[in-house]
Biotite code that builds the C-alpha atoms (Angstrom):
import biotite.structure as struc

atoms = struc.array([
    struc.Atom([0.000, 0.000, 0.000], chain_id="A", res_id=1, res_name="MET", atom_name="CA", element="C"),
    struc.Atom([1.268, 3.437, -0.863], chain_id="A", res_id=2, res_name="ALA", atom_name="CA", element="C"),
    struc.Atom([1.843, 6.151, 1.748], chain_id="A", res_id=3, res_name="LYS", atom_name="CA", element="C"),
    struc.Atom([-1.361, 8.023, 2.554], chain_id="A", res_id=4, res_name="GLY", atom_name="CA", element="C"),
    struc.Atom([-3.650, 5.449, 0.914], chain_id="A", res_id=5, res_name="HIS", atom_name="CA", element="C"),
    struc.Atom([-6.259, 3.243, 2.534], chain_id="A", res_id=6, res_name="LYS", atom_name="CA", element="C"),
    struc.Atom([-8.567, 0.368, 1.723], chain_id="A", res_id=7, res_name="ILE", atom_name="CA", element="C"),
    struc.Atom([-12.261, 1.197, 2.166], chain_id="A", res_id=8, res_name="THR", atom_name="CA", element="C"),
    struc.Atom([-14.611, -1.741, 2.649], chain_id="A", res_id=9, res_name="VAL", atom_name="CA", element="C"),
    struc.Atom([-18.069, -0.543, 1.675], chain_id="A", res_id=10, res_name="GLU", atom_name="CA", element="C"),
    struc.Atom([-21.224, -1.431, 3.622], chain_id="A", res_id=11, res_name="ALA", atom_name="CA", element="C"),
    struc.Atom([-22.224, -5.012, 2.868], chain_id="A", res_id=12, res_name="GLY", atom_name="CA", element="C"),
    struc.Atom([-18.777, -5.911, 1.469], chain_id="A", res_id=13, res_name="ALA", atom_name="CA", element="C"),
    struc.Atom([-16.051, -8.086, 3.009], chain_id="A", res_id=14, res_name="THR", atom_name="CA", element="C"),
    struc.Atom([-12.263, -7.859, 2.761], chain_id="A", res_id=15, res_name="LEU", atom_name="CA", element="C"),
    struc.Atom([-10.753, -11.306, 3.373], chain_id="A", res_id=16, res_name="LEU", atom_name="CA", element="C"),
    struc.Atom([-7.016, -11.601, 4.020], chain_id="A", res_id=17, res_name="VAL", atom_name="CA", element="C"),
    struc.Atom([-6.559, -15.362, 3.862], chain_id="A", res_id=18, res_name="ASP", atom_name="CA", element="C"),
    struc.Atom([-2.999, -16.181, 4.908], chain_id="A", res_id=19, res_name="GLY", atom_name="CA", element="C"),
    struc.Atom([-1.531, -13.074, 3.273], chain_id="A", res_id=20, res_name="GLY", atom_name="CA", element="C"),
    struc.Atom([-0.194, -9.718, 4.401], chain_id="A", res_id=21, res_name="THR", atom_name="CA", element="C"),
    struc.Atom([-1.186, -6.206, 3.378], chain_id="A", res_id=22, res_name="ILE", atom_name="CA", element="C"),
    struc.Atom([1.757, -3.897, 3.998], chain_id="A", res_id=23, res_name="THR", atom_name="CA", element="C"),
    struc.Atom([3.969, -1.083, 2.721], chain_id="A", res_id=24, res_name="ASN", atom_name="CA", element="C"),
    struc.Atom([7.561, -1.964, 1.886], chain_id="A", res_id=25, res_name="LYS", atom_name="CA", element="C"),
    struc.Atom([8.635, 1.640, 1.276], chain_id="A", res_id=26, res_name="CYS", atom_name="CA", element="C"),
    struc.Atom([9.161, 2.423, 4.971], chain_id="A", res_id=27, res_name="GLY", atom_name="CA", element="C"),
    struc.Atom([6.136, 4.742, 5.031], chain_id="A", res_id=28, res_name="GLU", atom_name="CA", element="C"),
    struc.Atom([2.844, 4.435, 6.924], chain_id="A", res_id=29, res_name="MET", atom_name="CA", element="C"),
    struc.Atom([-0.360, 3.776, 5.012], chain_id="A", res_id=30, res_name="TRP", atom_name="CA", element="C"),
    struc.Atom([-3.816, 4.762, 6.311], chain_id="A", res_id=31, res_name="ASP", atom_name="CA", element="C"),
    struc.Atom([-5.095, 1.254, 7.015], chain_id="A", res_id=32, res_name="GLY", atom_name="CA", element="C"),
    struc.Atom([-8.498, -0.325, 6.454], chain_id="A", res_id=33, res_name="VAL", atom_name="CA", element="C"),
    struc.Atom([-11.687, 1.694, 6.867], chain_id="A", res_id=34, res_name="TRP", atom_name="CA", element="C"),
    struc.Atom([-14.984, -0.110, 7.413], chain_id="A", res_id=35, res_name="LEU", atom_name="CA", element="C"),
    struc.Atom([-17.785, 1.963, 5.921], chain_id="A", res_id=36, res_name="ASP", atom_name="CA", element="C"),
    struc.Atom([-21.409, 1.846, 6.951], chain_id="A", res_id=37, res_name="GLY", atom_name="CA", element="C"),
    struc.Atom([-23.989, 2.742, 9.563], chain_id="A", res_id=38, res_name="ASN", atom_name="CA", element="C"),
    struc.Atom([-22.737, 2.189, 13.114], chain_id="A", res_id=39, res_name="THR", atom_name="CA", element="C"),
    struc.Atom([-24.948, 4.596, 15.057], chain_id="A", res_id=40, res_name="GLN", atom_name="CA", element="C"),
    struc.Atom([-24.338, 4.409, 18.813], chain_id="A", res_id=41, res_name="ALA", atom_name="CA", element="C"),
    struc.Atom([-22.251, 1.278, 18.303], chain_id="A", res_id=42, res_name="GLY", atom_name="CA", element="C"),
    struc.Atom([-25.388, -0.772, 17.647], chain_id="A", res_id=43, res_name="ASP", atom_name="CA", element="C"),
    struc.Atom([-25.391, -2.554, 14.296], chain_id="A", res_id=44, res_name="VAL", atom_name="CA", element="C"),
    struc.Atom([-28.929, -3.742, 13.697], chain_id="A", res_id=45, res_name="SER", atom_name="CA", element="C"),
    struc.Atom([-28.196, -5.295, 10.306], chain_id="A", res_id=46, res_name="ASP", atom_name="CA", element="C"),
    struc.Atom([-24.892, -7.051, 9.665], chain_id="A", res_id=47, res_name="ILE", atom_name="CA", element="C"),
    struc.Atom([-25.004, -5.762, 6.064], chain_id="A", res_id=48, res_name="ASN", atom_name="CA", element="C"),
    struc.Atom([-24.954, -2.133, 7.291], chain_id="A", res_id=49, res_name="ASP", atom_name="CA", element="C"),
    struc.Atom([-21.160, -2.171, 7.741], chain_id="A", res_id=50, res_name="VAL", atom_name="CA", element="C"),
    struc.Atom([-18.109, -3.416, 5.882], chain_id="A", res_id=51, res_name="GLY", atom_name="CA", element="C"),
    struc.Atom([-16.278, -6.408, 7.328], chain_id="A", res_id=52, res_name="LYS", atom_name="CA", element="C"),
    struc.Atom([-12.604, -7.365, 7.649], chain_id="A", res_id=53, res_name="LEU", atom_name="CA", element="C"),
    struc.Atom([-11.691, -11.023, 8.107], chain_id="A", res_id=54, res_name="ILE", atom_name="CA", element="C"),
    struc.Atom([-8.110, -12.083, 8.884], chain_id="A", res_id=55, res_name="LEU", atom_name="CA", element="C"),
    struc.Atom([-7.779, -15.843, 8.464], chain_id="A", res_id=56, res_name="ARG", atom_name="CA", element="C"),
    struc.Atom([-4.923, -18.359, 8.488], chain_id="A", res_id=57, res_name="LYS", atom_name="CA", element="C"),
    struc.Atom([-2.520, -15.825, 10.005], chain_id="A", res_id=58, res_name="ARG", atom_name="CA", element="C"),
    struc.Atom([-3.553, -13.057, 7.640], chain_id="A", res_id=59, res_name="GLY", atom_name="CA", element="C"),
    struc.Atom([-2.086, -9.736, 8.790], chain_id="A", res_id=60, res_name="THR", atom_name="CA", element="C"),
    struc.Atom([-2.064, -5.976, 8.268], chain_id="A", res_id=61, res_name="LEU", atom_name="CA", element="C"),
    struc.Atom([1.336, -4.376, 8.810], chain_id="A", res_id=62, res_name="GLN", atom_name="CA", element="C"),
    struc.Atom([2.119, -0.670, 8.794], chain_id="A", res_id=63, res_name="PRO", atom_name="CA", element="C"),
    struc.Atom([5.790, -0.897, 7.803], chain_id="A", res_id=64, res_name="VAL", atom_name="CA", element="C"),
    struc.Atom([8.116, -3.707, 6.688], chain_id="A", res_id=65, res_name="VAL", atom_name="CA", element="C"),
    struc.Atom([11.790, -2.898, 6.213], chain_id="A", res_id=66, res_name="GLU", atom_name="CA", element="C"),
])
């Protein structure tokens, strides 16, 4: 991921990192993963109202790898 960029997971969508790593190898921080959707008062009445992130089989997000 490039410096200053992020992944946005839209409401109802899922980002699955299945045994892989999302990172930046340039020594710069990226802006991470944003889960979009309706999360009023922390109560999600419909699971499809928010984006989802699933890390499976040691899937990881790393800010910097040198």
